[in-house]
C-alpha positions in Angstrom: 99.5 -53.6 65.2 96.1 -52.6 63.8 92.5 -52.1 64.8 91.1 -52.7 61.3 92.4 -55.0 58.5 95.2 -53.3 56.7 95.2 -50.2 58.9 98.4 -49.5 60.9 98.6 -47.5 64.1 101.4 -45.1 64.9 103.6 -47.8 66.6 103.5 -50.1 63.6 104.2 -47.2 61.2 107.3 -46.2 63.3 108.5 -49.8 63.2 108.2 -49.9 59.4 110.1 -46.6 59.0 112.9 -47.7 61.3 113.1 -51.1 59.7 113.4 -49.6 56.2 116.3 -47.4 57.1 118.5 -49.6 59.3 120.5 -51.9 57.0 124.1 -53.1 56.9 125.7 -49.6 56.7 125.5 -48.9 60.4 127.7 -51.9 61.2 130.6 -50.3 59.2 129.9 -46.7 60.3 132.9 -46.2 62.7 135.5 -46.9 60.0 133.5 -45.4 57.1 133.3 -42.0 58.9 136.8 -42.1 60.3 138.2 -42.7 56.9 137.1 -39.2 55.8 136.8 -37.0 58.9 137.6 -36.5 62.6 135.3 -35.6 65.5 134.5 -31.9 64.8 133.8 -32.4 61.1 131.7 -35.5 61.8 129.5 -33.6 64.3 129.0 -30.8 61.7 128.2 -33.4 59.0 125.6 -35.1 61.2 124.0 -31.7 61.9 123.7 -31.0 58.1 122.4 -34.5 57.5 119.8 -34.2 60.2 118.3 -31.1 58.7 118.7 -32.2 55.1 117.4 -35.7 55.5 114.4 -34.6 57.6 113.4 -32.2 54.9 113.7 -35.0 52.3 111.5 -37.2 54.5 108.9 -34.4 54.6 109.2 -34.1 50.8 108.3 -37.7 50.3 105.5 -37.4 52.8 104.1 -34.3 51.2 104.3 -35.7 47.7 102.4 -38.9 48.8 99.7 -36.7 50.2 99.5 -34.1 47.4 99.8 -36.6 44.5 98.3 -39.9 45.7 97.6 -40.8 42.0 101.4 -41.1 41.3 102.6 -44.6 41.8 106.3 -45.5 41.7 107.8 -43.0 44.0 110.9 -41.2 42.9 110.7 -41.9 39.2 107.0 -41.0 39.0 107.7 -37.6 40.6 110.5 -36.8 38.2 108.4 -37.9 35.2 105.4 -35.8 36.3 107.5 -32.7 37.0 110.2 -32.8 34.4 109.4 -35.1 31.6 109.8 -38.7 30.5 113.7 -38.8 30.3 114.0 -37.4 33.8 111.5 -40.0 35.0 113.4 -42.7 33.3 116.7 -41.4 34.6 115.4 -41.5 38.2 114.1 -45.1 37.8 117.4 -46.1 36.1 119.5 -44.4 38.8 117.5 -45.8 41.6 117.7 -49.3 40.2 121.5 -49.1 39.7 121.9 -47.7 43.2 119.8 -50.6 44.6 121.8 -53.4 42.9 125.1 -51.7 43.5 124.0 -51.6 47.1 123.6 -55.4 46.8 127.1 -55.7 45.5 128.2 -53.7 48.6 126.2 -56.0 50.8 127.9 -59.1 49.3 131.4 -57.5 49.9 130.4 -56.6 53.5 129.0 -60.0 54.1 132.1 -61.9 53.0 134.3 -59.3 54.7 132.5 -60.2 57.9 133.0 -63.9 57.3 136.7 -63.0 56.7 136.9 -62.4 60.4 136.4 -66.1 60.9 137.8 -67.4 57.6 140.8 -65.3 56.4 140.5 -66.7 52.9 137.6 -64.2 52.3 139.8 -61.2 53.2 137.9 -57.9 52.9 135.2 -59.5 50.8 136.9 -59.0 47.4 139.2 -62.0 47.1 138.7 -64.9 44.6 137.1 -67.0 47.3 134.8 -64.2 48.4 133.6 -63.5 44.9 133.0 -67.2 44.2 131.1 -67.5 47.5 129.1 -64.3 46.8 128.2 -65.6 43.3 126.9 -68.9 44.6 124.8 -67.0 47.2 123.6 -64.6 44.6 122.2 -67.3 42.3 120.8 -69.3 45.2 118.8 -66.2 46.2 117.8 -65.7 42.5 116.4 -69.2 42.3 114.5 -68.7 45.5 112.9 -65.5 44.2 112.0 -67.2 40.9 110.0 -69.7 42.9 108.1 -66.8 44.5 109.7 -67.2 47.9 109.6 -63.8 49.6 110.7 -62.7 53.1 108.3 -64.3 55.6 107.2 -62.7 58.8 109.6 -65.0 60.8 112.6 -63.9 58.7 111.5 -60.3 59.2 111.5 -60.9 63.0 114.8 -62.6 63.0 116.6 -60.0 60.9 115.0 -57.1 62.9 116.2 -58.6 66.2 119.6 -59.3 64.5 119.9 -55.6 63.7 118.6 -54.0 66.9 120.0 -56.2 69.7 123.7 -55.9 68.7 123.2 -52.1 68.2 121.6 -51.6 71.6 124.3 -53.7 73.3 127.1 -51.9 71.5 125.7 -48.5 72.6 125.3 -49.6 76.2 128.8 -51.0 76.5 130.3 -48.1 74.5 128.8 -45.5 76.9 130.8 -47.0 79.8 134.0 -47.5 77.7 133.9 -44.0 76.3 137.0 -41.8 77.2 136.8 -38.1 76.8 140.6 -37.7 76.3 140.5 -40.0 73.3 137.4 -38.1 71.9 139.0 -34.7 72.3 142.6 -35.6 71.3 142.4 -34.2 67.8 138.9 -32.8 67.3 139.6 -31.0 64.0 141.9 -33.7 62.6 144.9 -31.3 62.4 147.4 -34.1 63.3 146.4 -36.0 60.1 147.0 -33.7 57.1 145.6 -36.4 54.7 142.1 -35.5 56.0 142.4 -31.9 54.7 140.4 -28.9 55.9 137.3 -29.2 58.0 135.2 -28.4 55.0 136.8 -31.1 53.0 136.3 -33.6 55.8 132.6 -32.6 56.0 132.2 -33.0 52.2 134.0 -36.4 52.2 131.8 -37.9 54.8 128.5 -36.8 53.4 128.0 -39.7 51.0 128.3 -42.1 53.9 125.6 -40.3 55.8 123.3 -40.5 52.8 124.0 -44.3 52.4 122.9 -45.1 55.9 119.6 -43.2 55.4 118.7 -44.7 52.0 115.2 -46.0 52.5 113.9 -42.8 54.0 111.9 -42.3 50.8 110.0 -45.5 51.6 108.3 -44.0 54.6 105.5 -42.4 52.6 104.5 -45.6 50.9 102.7 -46.7 54.1 100.4 -43.7 54.1 97.5 -45.5 52.5 97.6 -48.2 55.2 97.7 -45.7 58.1 94.8 -45.7 60.6 95.2 -41.9 60.7 96.7 -40.0 57.8 98.3 -37.6 60.3 100.2 -40.5 61.8 102.4 -40.8 58.7 104.1 -37.5 59.4 104.6 -38.4 63.1 106.0 -41.8 62.2 108.4 -40.3 59.7 109.7 -37.8 62.3 109.8 -40.4 65.2 111.4 -43.0 63.0 113.9 -40.6 61.5 115.0 -39.2 64.9 115.3 -42.7 66.4 117.5 -43.9 63.6 119.5 -40.7 63.6 120.1 -41.1 67.4 121.3 -44.7 67.0 123.6 -43.8 64.1 125.1 -40.7 65.9 125.6 -42.7 69.1 127.4 -45.6 67.3 129.6 -43.1 65.4 130.4 -40.7 68.2 130.9 -43.3 71.0 133.4 -45.2 68.8 135.5 -42.0 68.5 135.8 -42.1 72.3 137.1 -45.7 72.3 139.6 -45.6 69.5 141.3 -42.6 67.8 140.4 -41.5 64.3 143.5 -43.1 62.7 142.9 -46.4 64.5 139.2 -46.5 63.4 140.2 -45.6 59.8 142.4 -48.7 59.6 139.8 -51.2 60.8 138.4 -53.9 58.5 134.6 -53.8 58.1 132.3 -54.4 59.8 134.2 -52.0 62.0 131.7 -52.1 64.9 132.9 -55.7 65.5 136.5 -54.5 66.0 135.5 -51.6 68.2 133.5 -53.9 70.5 136.3 -56.5 70.5 138.6 -53.8 71.7 136.4 -53.2 74.7 135.1 -56.7 75.7 137.3 -59.1 73.8 136.6 -61.6 71.0 132.9 -62.3 72.0 132.0 -58.8 71.1 133.3 -59.2 67.6 131.5 -62.5 67.2 128.2 -60.9 68.5 128.3 -58.1 66.0 129.5 -60.3 63.1 126.8 -63.0 63.6 124.1 -60.3 63.9 125.3 -58.6 60.7 125.5 -61.9 58.7 121.9 -62.7 59.6 120.7 -59.2 58.9 122.5 -59.1 55.5 121.1 -62.4 54.4 117.6 -61.2 55.1 118.2 -57.8 53.5 119.6 -59.4 50.3 116.4 -61.2 49.6 114.2 -58.2 50.0 116.6 -55.9 48.0 116.8 -58.4 45.1 113.0 -58.3 45.0 113.0 -54.5 45.2 115.5 -54.1 42.3 113.3 -56.2 40.1 110.1 -54.4 41.2 111.6 -51.0 40.3 112.2 -52.0 36.7 108.8 -53.8 36.5 106.9 -50.8 37.8 108.6 -48.5 35.3 107.9 -50.9 32.4 104.2 -51.1 33.3 103.7 -47.4 32.3 106.1 -47.7 29.2 109.0 -45.8 30.8 111.0 -49.1 30.5 110.8 -51.6 27.6 107.9 -54.1 27.5 110.2 -57.2 28.0 110.7 -56.0 31.6 107.0 -56.4 32.3 107.2 -60.2 31.9 106.2 -62.3 34.9 106.6 -66.0 35.5 103.9 -68.3 36.9 104.7 -67.2 40.4 104.1 -63.5 39.5 107.8 -62.7 39.7 109.1 -60.1 37.2 111.5 -62.7 35.7 113.3 -60.6 33.0 113.8 -57.7 35.4 115.2 -60.2 37.9 117.7 -61.7 35.4 118.9 -58.3 34.3 119.4 -57.1 37.9 121.3 -60.2 39.1 123.4 -60.3 35.9 124.6 -56.8 36.7 125.3 -57.8 40.3 127.4 -60.7 39.0 129.4 -58.5 36.6 130.2 -56.0 39.3 131.2 -58.8 41.7 133.8 -59.8 39.2 134.9 -56.2 38.7 135.5 -55.9 42.5 138.0 -58.8 42.1 140.0 -57.0 39.4 139.7 -53.4 40.7 140.0 -54.4 44.3 136.9 -52.3 45.1 136.1 -52.1 48.7 132.8 -51.8 50.5 133.3 -48.1 51.0 134.0 -47.3 47.3 130.9 -49.4 46.3 128.6 -47.5 48.7 130.0 -44.2 47.5 129.1 -45.1 43.9 125.7 -46.5 44.9 124.9 -43.4 46.9 125.9 -41.1 44.0 123.5 -42.9 41.8 120.5 -42.1 44.1 121.3 -38.4 44.3 119.6 -37.6 41.0 116.2 -39.3 42.0 116.4 -37.4 45.4 117.1 -34.1 43.6 114.2 -34.4 41.2 111.8 -35.4 44.0 112.8 -32.3 46.0 112.6 -30.1 42.9 109.1 -31.5 42.1 107.9 -30.8 45.7 109.2 -27.2 45.4 107.6 -26.8 42.0 104.2 -27.8 43.3 104.5 -25.3 46.1 105.6 -22.5 43.8 102.7 -23.1 41.4 100.3 -23.7 44.3 99.2 -26.9 42.6 97.2 -29.2 44.9 97.1 -26.5 47.6 93.6 -25.2 46.8 92.1 -26.8 49.8 94.9 -25.9 52.2 96.6 -22.7 51.1 98.1 -22.2 54.6 100.5 -25.2 54.1 102.0 -23.8 50.9 104.5 -21.5 52.7 105.8 -24.3 54.9 106.2 -26.6 52.0 108.0 -23.9 50.0 110.6 -23.7 52.8 110.9 -27.4 53.2 111.2 -28.1 49.4 113.8 -25.3 49.1 116.0 -26.7 51.9 115.6 -30.3 50.5 116.6 -29.1 47.1 119.6 -27.2 48.4 120.7 -30.3 50.4 120.4 -32.5 47.3 122.5 -30.1 45.3 125.0 -29.9 48.2 125.2 -33.7 48.1 126.1 -33.7 44.4 128.9 -31.2 45.2 130.0 -33.2 48.2 130.2 -36.4 46.1 132.8 -34.7 44.0 133.7 -34.9 40.3 134.8 -38.5 40.4 131.5 -40.0 41.4 129.6 -37.5 39.2 131.6 -38.8 36.2 131.2 -42.4 37.2 127.5 -41.9 37.6 127.3 -40.4 34.0 129.1 -43.6 32.8 126.3 -45.7 34.3 123.5 -43.4 33.3 124.4 -43.1 29.6 123.8 -46.7 28.5 120.3 -46.5 30.0 119.3 -44.4 26.9 119.2 -47.7 24.9 116.3 -49.0 27.1 114.7 -45.5 27.1 114.8 -45.4 23.3 113.4 -48.9 23.0 110.5 -48.1 25.3 109.7 -44.9 23.3 109.8 -46.8 19.9 107.5 -49.4 21.3 104.8 -46.8 21.7 105.8 -44.9 18.5 106.9 -41.7 20.2 110.0 -39.5 19.6 112.9 -40.6 21.9 113.9 -37.1 23.1 112.5 -33.6 23.3 114.9 -30.8 22.3 115.7 -30.1 26.0 116.2 -33.8 26.7 118.6 -34.0 23.8 120.8 -31.4 25.5 120.6 -33.2 28.8 121.5 -36.5 27.2 124.4 -34.9 25.4 125.8 -33.7 28.7 125.5 -37.2 30.1 127.3 -38.7 27.1 130.2 -36.2 27.5 130.5 -37.0 31.2 130.5 -40.7 30.4 133.2 -40.4 27.7 135.4 -38.5 30.2 134.8 -41.2 32.8 135.6 -44.0 30.3 138.9 -42.2 29.4 139.6 -41.6 33.0 139.3 -45.3 33.9 141.4 -46.2 30.9 144.1 -43.6 31.7 144.0 -44.3 35.4 143.0 -40.9 36.8 139.7 -42.4 37.7 139.3 -45.7 39.6 136.3 -47.7 41.0 
């Protein structure tokens, strides 16, 4: 993997990029996409995603190169470009997105087990919530002891992800039927889908969910044998993952029709493969996913705690989140994170929240950090800041930053009013921690501009709270 200690070659960098992007989402992709769109809209959506996500990948790569002194990724970029509250909001939103994603993982995990044990249903029954809670606190205790994902677990989970996906694609190629694929390309036989534009909009949050982690590509730049390999690895890794995702999605549409796919229980890849080869296909996908999710849960629990810990270290979060135990685990950040996961697991029981509704909410929370990162990259290019030694790259980065920002704004629009309001409801309480952090260093809580921004967030939160109470908004 390397020729010098800590220095990674191109192949290792590509593997790291691919591994950070492929999670549990792909195993539910056939149903998730079919629930919102048919073939034509799905192909258009993937084309938009390909351009938009690639520009975002370049944004994170560019910022890592241009601002190597900024640690903490998305929140550091927002803070440097647009002030403390925007930095805090990015850290807060990213953290919420991460632990909401964990709630989604638990629902998907027990939905998968529901294939073998019907008592778990779609992952949101009483038995499923009890099982998820036991697993949550078991992982919590492991992390408190400093037990992290070992190389062997990494290997097992990577194989568990890749082998079923490759087998699925190979089998699906031979099972693909063009007449099923072209039966209703624009979804005209299903009026519930709406217009093609509505279909494209409705599927966009799913495409973002399956690419969350793309921002992690740039963190490996310091360990690269050649700095130029980071950009190559980002592109190769992105294209590889995009190809796998599109093949899984498109080939499924040639095996079952859109209405049939939309009704499947997740992980829907299991049901699609079962339709082709019988029960062993579902077992293969389900077992691979269970192993993959168990490995992913450990690393994402750690990541959630690390996000809060990193922000607390530079006084963006309160000091109590900097506390570590004897094993150097950020203990208070970990307790806060898993307490929130537990609360939302219980909420899924009472609101009957499905995996899809959870990932929509998790994805909507990460849109703000993505938007501020793209805006900061564009701001640097407009100002010419950090381009003194390479002025020729400024024009290219202007175009990339502009496209990434337009894409981020489009995602907010595509997410719709519902998830924007629900996001505001989750963003607003964060101001308590922000105010505490500011008071600890004897600084005013908000600037005048930040007061206006926070007022807007509070209004959105109040509307969302009333909507949940009145019933016109649901989780």
